[in-house]
C-alpha positions as CSV (number, residue, x, y, z in Angstrom):
1,M,2.1,103.4,264.7
2,S,2.2,107.2,264.7
3,T,2.5,109.8,261.9
4,V,5.9,110.0,260.3
5,S,7.3,112.4,257.7
6,I,10.1,111.4,255.3
7,V,12.0,113.6,252.9
8,A,13.8,112.0,249.9
9,T,16.3,113.8,247.7
10,G,18.2,113.2,244.4
11,D,21.9,112.9,243.7
12,S,24.4,114.7,246.0
13,I,27.8,115.5,244.7
14,F,30.1,118.0,246.6
15,A,33.6,118.2,247.8
16,D,33.5,121.4,249.9
17,R,31.6,122.7,253.0
18,L,28.0,123.7,252.5
19,S,27.4,124.8,256.1
20,T,29.1,128.1,255.5
21,N,26.5,129.2,253.0
22,P,24.4,132.0,254.5
23,D,21.7,132.1,251.7
24,P,18.3,132.3,253.5
25,A,16.7,130.1,250.7
26,F,19.3,127.5,251.3
27,R,18.9,127.7,255.1
28,K,15.2,127.3,254.7
29,L,15.7,124.1,252.7
30,V,18.0,122.8,255.4
31,D,15.2,123.5,257.9
32,L,12.8,121.4,255.7
33,L,15.2,118.4,255.9
34,R,15.8,118.8,259.6
35,A,12.1,119.2,260.4
36,S,11.3,115.8,258.9
37,D,11.4,112.7,261.0
38,A,13.8,111.2,258.5
39,A,15.7,112.5,255.4
40,I,17.3,110.3,252.7
41,A,20.4,111.2,250.6
42,N,21.9,109.5,247.6
43,V,25.6,110.0,248.1
44,E,27.1,109.9,244.6
45,I,30.8,110.5,245.6
46,V,33.2,108.3,247.6
47,S,35.5,109.2,250.5
48,P,38.5,106.9,249.9
49,G,41.0,109.0,252.0
50,P,44.7,109.4,251.2
51,Q,46.8,107.0,249.1
52,R,43.7,106.2,247.0
53,H,43.7,104.1,243.8
54,A,41.6,105.2,240.9
55,T,40.0,102.4,238.9
56,P,41.1,102.1,235.2
57,I,37.5,101.9,234.0
58,F,35.8,105.3,234.1
59,H,32.0,105.2,234.4
60,G,31.6,108.9,234.3
61,I,34.1,111.3,235.9
62,P,36.0,109.7,238.8
63,I,35.2,111.8,241.8
64,C,36.0,111.7,245.5
65,M,35.7,113.9,248.6
66,D,37.5,114.3,251.9
67,P,36.0,111.9,254.5
68,E,35.7,114.8,257.0
69,L,33.1,116.3,254.7
70,L,30.7,113.5,255.6
71,S,29.9,115.6,258.6
72,E,28.2,118.1,256.2
73,Y,25.5,115.4,255.5
74,E,24.8,115.2,259.2
75,W,24.7,119.0,259.4
76,L,22.1,119.1,256.6
77,G,19.9,116.8,258.6
78,F,20.2,113.5,256.7
79,D,19.4,110.2,258.5
80,L,19.6,107.5,255.8
81,Y,22.1,107.2,253.0
82,G,22.2,105.2,249.7
83,M,25.3,104.7,247.5
84,A,24.3,102.1,244.9
85,N,25.4,104.3,242.0
86,N,28.0,104.5,239.1
87,H,30.5,106.5,241.2
88,A,30.7,104.1,244.1
89,V,33.9,102.4,242.9
90,D,35.6,105.3,241.2
91,Y,38.5,104.6,243.5
92,G,38.2,100.8,243.4
93,A,36.8,98.2,245.8
94,D,39.4,99.3,248.5
95,G,38.3,103.0,248.2
96,L,34.7,101.9,248.6
97,Q,35.6,99.8,251.6
98,R,37.3,102.8,253.3
99,T,34.2,104.9,252.5
100,I,32.0,102.3,254.2
101,E,34.3,102.4,257.2
102,E,33.9,106.2,257.4
103,F,30.2,105.8,257.5
104,E,30.4,103.1,260.2
105,K,32.7,105.3,262.3
106,R,30.1,108.0,262.3
107,K,27.2,105.5,262.8
108,L,25.5,106.7,259.6
109,P,23.0,104.1,258.2
110,L,24.2,103.2,254.6
111,A,22.4,101.0,252.0
112,G,23.3,99.8,248.5
113,V,27.0,99.1,249.1
114,G,28.8,96.6,251.2
115,R,31.9,94.4,251.7
116,T,29.9,91.6,250.1
117,L,26.9,91.3,247.8
118,A,24.7,90.2,250.8
119,D,25.8,93.3,252.7
120,A,25.1,95.6,249.7
121,R,21.6,94.1,249.2
122,A,20.7,94.4,252.9
123,P,18.5,97.3,254.2
124,C,19.7,99.9,256.7
125,Y,17.3,101.0,259.4
126,F,16.5,104.2,261.2
127,D,14.0,104.7,264.1
128,A,12.0,107.9,263.9
129,A,8.9,109.0,265.9
130,G,8.4,105.5,267.1
131,V,8.5,104.2,263.5
132,K,11.1,101.9,262.0
133,I,12.2,103.0,258.5
134,A,14.1,100.7,256.2
135,L,16.1,101.9,253.2
136,I,17.1,99.6,250.4
137,A,19.3,100.8,247.5
138,A,20.3,99.3,244.1
139,G,21.6,100.6,240.8
140,S,21.3,99.7,237.2
141,T,24.0,102.0,235.9
142,H,27.5,100.7,236.6
143,A,30.6,99.1,235.2
144,R,30.8,95.4,235.9
145,L,33.7,95.9,238.3
146,A,31.3,97.9,240.6
147,L,29.3,94.8,241.5
148,A,29.7,93.5,245.1
149,A,30.5,89.8,245.3
150,D,29.9,87.2,248.0
151,P,32.7,85.0,249.5
152,S,33.3,81.6,248.1
153,A,35.9,78.8,248.7
154,G,39.2,80.7,249.2
155,D,37.7,84.0,248.1
156,A,36.8,86.8,250.6
157,G,34.3,88.4,248.3
158,R,34.5,92.0,247.0
159,A,33.2,95.4,248.1
160,G,30.7,96.9,245.6
161,I,27.2,97.9,244.9
162,S,23.8,96.1,244.9
163,P,23.2,95.8,241.2
164,I,20.3,95.6,238.9
165,R,22.1,94.1,235.9
166,I,20.6,94.9,232.5
167,D,21.1,93.8,229.0
168,K,20.3,96.0,226.0
169,V,18.5,94.4,223.1
170,H,18.2,96.0,219.6
171,Y,15.3,94.5,217.6
172,I,16.1,94.9,213.9
173,D,13.6,94.7,211.1
174,R,13.6,91.2,209.8
175,R,13.8,92.4,206.2
176,H,17.2,94.0,206.9
177,F,18.6,91.7,209.7
178,D,20.5,89.3,207.5
179,E,22.1,92.1,205.5
180,F,23.0,93.9,208.7
181,R,24.7,90.8,210.0
182,R,26.5,90.2,206.8
183,I,27.9,93.8,206.8
184,L,29.1,93.4,210.4
185,G,30.9,90.1,209.4
186,L,32.6,91.9,206.4
187,S,33.8,94.6,208.8
188,G,35.6,92.0,210.9
189,V,33.0,91.6,213.8
190,D,32.8,88.0,214.8
191,V,29.1,87.5,215.2
192,K,29.2,83.7,215.2
193,I,31.0,83.4,218.6
194,A,28.4,85.7,220.2
195,E,25.3,83.7,219.1
196,N,22.9,81.9,221.4
197,A,24.1,78.3,221.1
198,P,23.0,75.4,223.2
199,N,25.4,73.5,225.4
200,R,28.0,76.3,225.5
201,M,28.9,78.6,228.3
202,Y,28.0,82.2,227.3
203,F,30.9,84.4,228.3
204,P,31.7,87.2,225.8
205,Y,35.4,88.2,225.5
206,P,36.5,90.8,226.2
207,D,34.0,91.4,229.0
208,R,31.3,93.8,227.8
209,A,29.1,93.7,230.9
210,M,26.7,91.2,229.3
211,Y,25.0,88.7,231.5
212,L,22.7,86.6,229.3
213,P,23.0,85.1,225.8
214,P,21.1,87.1,223.1
215,P,17.4,86.1,222.6
216,E,16.8,83.2,220.2
217,G,18.1,83.9,216.7
218,G,20.1,87.0,217.7
219,F,23.8,87.7,218.2
220,A,25.9,90.1,220.4
221,V,28.3,92.9,219.5
222,E,30.2,95.1,222.0
223,G,27.8,94.6,224.9
224,V,24.6,94.8,222.8
225,H,22.3,92.1,221.6
226,F,20.7,92.2,218.1
227,V,17.6,90.2,217.3
228,P,15.3,90.1,214.2
229,D,11.8,91.3,214.9
230,P,8.8,92.8,212.9
231,Q,8.9,95.8,215.3
232,P,12.3,97.6,215.3
233,R,13.0,99.0,218.8
234,V,15.5,99.1,221.6
235,E,14.8,97.6,225.0
236,T,16.7,97.2,228.3
237,I,16.0,94.0,230.2
238,A,16.7,93.5,233.9
239,L,18.5,90.3,235.0
240,Q,15.8,88.2,236.6
241,R,17.8,86.9,239.5
242,D,18.6,90.5,240.5
243,V,14.9,91.4,240.4
244,E,14.1,88.3,242.5
245,E,16.8,88.9,245.1
246,L,15.8,92.6,245.4
247,T,12.2,91.6,245.7
248,A,13.0,89.1,248.5
249,V,15.0,91.7,250.4
250,V,12.0,94.1,250.2
251,G,9.7,91.4,251.6
252,Q,12.1,90.8,254.5
253,A,12.4,94.5,255.3
254,A,8.6,94.9,255.2
255,R,8.4,92.3,258.0
256,N,11.0,94.1,260.1
257,A,10.1,97.8,259.5
258,D,7.0,100.0,259.3
259,I,8.1,101.9,256.3
260,V,10.3,100.5,253.5
261,I,11.8,103.0,251.0
262,V,13.6,101.7,247.9
263,S,16.1,103.9,246.2
264,L,17.1,103.1,242.6
265,H,19.9,104.8,240.6
266,C,19.2,104.6,236.9
267,H,20.7,106.7,234.0
268,E,19.1,104.5,231.4
269,G,16.0,105.8,229.5
270,A,13.5,104.4,227.0
271,G,14.7,103.1,223.7
272,G,18.4,103.0,224.7
273,Q,18.5,106.7,225.6
274,W,20.7,108.0,228.4
275,N,20.0,110.8,230.9
276,G,16.7,111.6,229.4
277,E,13.2,112.3,230.8
278,T,11.8,108.9,229.7
279,V,11.7,105.7,231.8
280,P,13.5,102.6,230.6
281,E,11.5,99.5,229.8
282,F,12.5,97.5,232.8
283,L,12.0,100.1,235.5
284,Q,8.3,100.5,235.9
285,P,7.6,96.7,236.1
286,L,10.4,96.4,238.6
287,A,8.9,99.2,240.7
288,Y,5.5,97.5,240.7
289,R,7.1,94.2,241.8
290,L,8.9,95.9,244.7
291,I,5.7,97.7,245.8
292,D,3.8,94.4,245.6
293,A,6.5,92.9,247.8
294,G,6.0,95.5,250.5
295,A,7.8,98.7,249.5
296,S,6.1,101.9,250.8
297,A,7.7,104.2,248.2
298,I,10.2,104.1,245.3
299,V,12.5,107.1,245.0
300,N,14.8,107.1,242.0
301,H,17.6,109.3,240.7
302,G,20.5,109.1,238.2
303,P,19.7,110.8,234.9
304,H,20.4,114.4,236.2
305,T,16.9,115.4,235.2
306,L,13.4,115.1,236.5
307,R,11.1,112.2,235.5
308,G,7.5,111.8,236.2
309,V,5.8,110.8,239.5
310,E,3.4,107.8,239.5
311,I,1.0,106.4,242.1
312,Y,0.7,102.6,242.1
313,K,-1.7,101.0,244.6
314,R,-1.6,104.3,246.6
315,R,2.1,104.1,246.9
316,P,4.4,106.6,245.1
317,I,7.1,106.0,242.5
318,C,9.3,109.1,241.8
319,H,11.0,108.0,238.6
320,S,13.8,110.6,239.1
321,L,14.3,113.3,241.7
322,S,17.2,114.6,239.6
323,N,20.0,116.4,241.5
324,F,19.9,117.7,245.0
325,I,23.5,119.0,245.3
326,Y,25.7,119.2,242.2
327,R,29.0,120.8,243.1
328,I,31.1,118.7,240.9
329,D,33.3,121.7,240.2
330,T,34.6,121.5,243.8
331,V,36.4,118.1,243.2
332,A,40.0,118.9,243.8
333,A,41.9,116.4,241.6
334,F,41.5,113.7,238.9
335,P,43.8,110.8,238.1
336,T,46.5,111.5,235.5
337,E,45.2,108.8,233.1
338,F,41.7,110.4,233.2
339,Y,43.1,113.6,231.8
340,E,44.7,111.6,229.0
341,H,41.5,109.7,228.5
342,V,39.6,112.9,227.7
343,G,42.3,114.2,225.5
344,L,44.1,116.6,227.9
345,R,47.7,116.7,228.9
346,A,48.7,114.6,231.9
347,A,49.6,117.8,233.8
348,S,46.1,119.3,233.4
349,A,43.9,120.6,236.2
350,P,40.3,119.9,237.2
351,A,39.3,123.3,235.7
352,D,40.4,122.0,232.3
353,V,38.0,119.1,232.6
354,F,35.1,121.3,233.6
355,K,35.8,123.5,230.6
356,L,35.2,120.5,228.4
357,M,31.9,119.9,230.2
358,H,30.6,123.3,229.3
359,G,27.9,121.9,227.1
360,F,26.7,119.5,229.8
361,F,26.6,122.3,232.4
362,A,24.6,124.4,229.9
363,D,21.7,121.9,230.1
364,P,19.0,123.7,232.1
365,H,17.5,120.3,233.3
366,L,20.6,119.9,235.4
367,W,19.8,122.7,237.7
368,D,16.0,122.2,238.4
369,S,14.7,119.6,240.8
370,V,12.3,118.8,243.6
371,V,12.5,117.4,247.1
372,A,9.8,114.9,247.9
373,R,8.1,114.9,251.3
374,F,5.9,112.0,252.3
375,S,3.7,111.5,255.3
376,W,2.4,108.2,256.6
377,R,0.0,107.4,259.3
378,D,-0.5,103.9,260.5
379,G,1.3,102.6,257.4
380,A,-0.9,104.5,254.9
381,L,0.4,107.4,252.8
382,T,-1.5,110.5,253.7
383,H,0.4,113.3,252.0
384,L,2.9,113.7,249.1
385,E,4.4,117.1,248.6
386,L,7.0,118.2,246.0
387,H,9.1,121.2,247.0
388,P,10.8,122.7,243.9
389,I,14.5,123.7,244.2
390,T,17.0,125.3,241.9
391,L,20.8,124.8,241.9
392,G,21.9,128.1,240.4
393,G,23.0,127.0,237.0
394,D,23.5,130.6,235.9
395,L,25.8,131.4,238.8
396,P,29.6,131.3,238.7
397,A,31.2,127.8,239.1
398,S,32.3,128.7,242.6
399,R,28.6,129.1,243.7
400,R,26.5,126.9,241.5
401,G,25.2,123.5,242.5
402,C,24.0,124.4,246.0
403,P,20.2,123.9,246.3
404,V,17.8,126.6,247.4
405,L,14.0,126.6,247.6
406,A,12.7,127.9,244.3
407,N,11.1,131.4,244.1
408,P,7.5,131.5,242.8
409,T,8.5,132.0,239.1
410,D,11.0,129.1,239.1
411,G,8.8,127.0,241.3
412,T,5.9,127.3,238.9
413,R,8.1,126.4,235.9
414,I,9.6,123.3,237.6
415,L,6.2,122.0,238.9
416,R,4.5,122.5,235.6
417,K,7.3,120.6,233.9
418,L,7.0,117.8,236.4
419,S,3.3,117.8,236.0
420,E,3.6,117.4,232.3
421,L,6.1,114.5,232.8
422,S,3.7,112.8,235.2
423,K,0.6,112.9,232.9
424,R,1.8,109.8,231.1
425,F,1.3,108.0,234.5
426,G,-2.1,109.4,235.1
427,T,-0.8,111.6,237.9
428,K,-2.1,115.1,238.6
429,I,0.0,117.6,240.5
430,E,-1.8,120.5,242.1
431,I,0.4,123.7,242.6
432,V,-0.4,125.4,245.8
433,S,1.1,128.3,247.8
434,S,2.3,127.5,251.3
435,A,4.3,129.9,253.6
436,D,5.4,132.0,250.6
437,Q,6.6,128.9,248.7
438,L,5.0,126.9,245.9
439,I,4.5,123.2,246.6
440,G,3.2,120.5,244.3
441,R,0.7,118.2,245.9
442,I,-0.6,114.9,244.6
443,A,-4.1,113.7,245.7
444,L,-4.1,110.1,246.9
């Protein structure tokens, strides 16, 4: 097995051409992607084509791009693609299926989605420098209708994502639990039907994307479990059968490929937070299990901010690579009912939605990120570099969101921040200068 370099990036959202951008710092970043033996993208936007049908359940802003723009990913130098994220079914199962067809037409390896659950779970492969690379993708952040389904008697299955289904559990101080339950009952919440009772099928109605009964002694309300406990806290728990199936797929891929990359999309954070810098309770143990099963690296994204980098058994876990391209402003249209959903007139325009998002766009975390570059030799990781990038959050909407290699001042700030986030995992990031660019390096 020879030496192979792989570049992994965070979320990519755009609906216009990037190849016309003449910025030298952008072109230099493109050169970095193209110079690697393989580059990985998380495509967080679907290409359903004309006559599309928006789903009635919005899990974020419903976004789509013209299928012809998939050629921009090829121009950028990407070789492997994941799509197990919360936007995969923004235009329904049929819109996702048409997106899959567009990838197949271009012979672009795609993981994390499929016409069935088995397809969505399966790895995609790419041969580079005499090395076979497998990509497996899954997502914990999704509406229930996003899940792929396998065929059954008389049922053709359903296009969707490879899920990591999670339940959220609120542990309430025992001293207050009974009073908390009593107040809910007085307010009209039926806590009795949502208890964990033996010999009864657990199927909450209406569907709140819950998968397991609440822990012993608890009850469920609106998709959340409440349980008495001496230590009040909030935890997210991964569905065990999803963990086991994903682990099995990693093991199979490790027997077929030289390098196995797992890409996980996760907006959840610790203590029930959302889009924060902390890691949810289920994610680190899951990453460990996947590495034990044969994964060479775990590269995560989703929360639109950086999270720390960890080394487990000499294998990297990037808990979030944040955004790579964030040109959501270029989405050309939204469904009429979405405008109404966010309190706008049905005849509104996308610019009206983006005006509502001003506070979100003002978050500086949205516009700082890194590109991770790994090198393996004979199956062993030899180098891990973190190239800081900026997405121009202070630029006009027409120009922001396109990544460039960070200048020394921004690069220092980004890498110091990532270093601080990585300390909790015992990881030290050395900031070095290379070819007039700052790079973060992690000793192995």
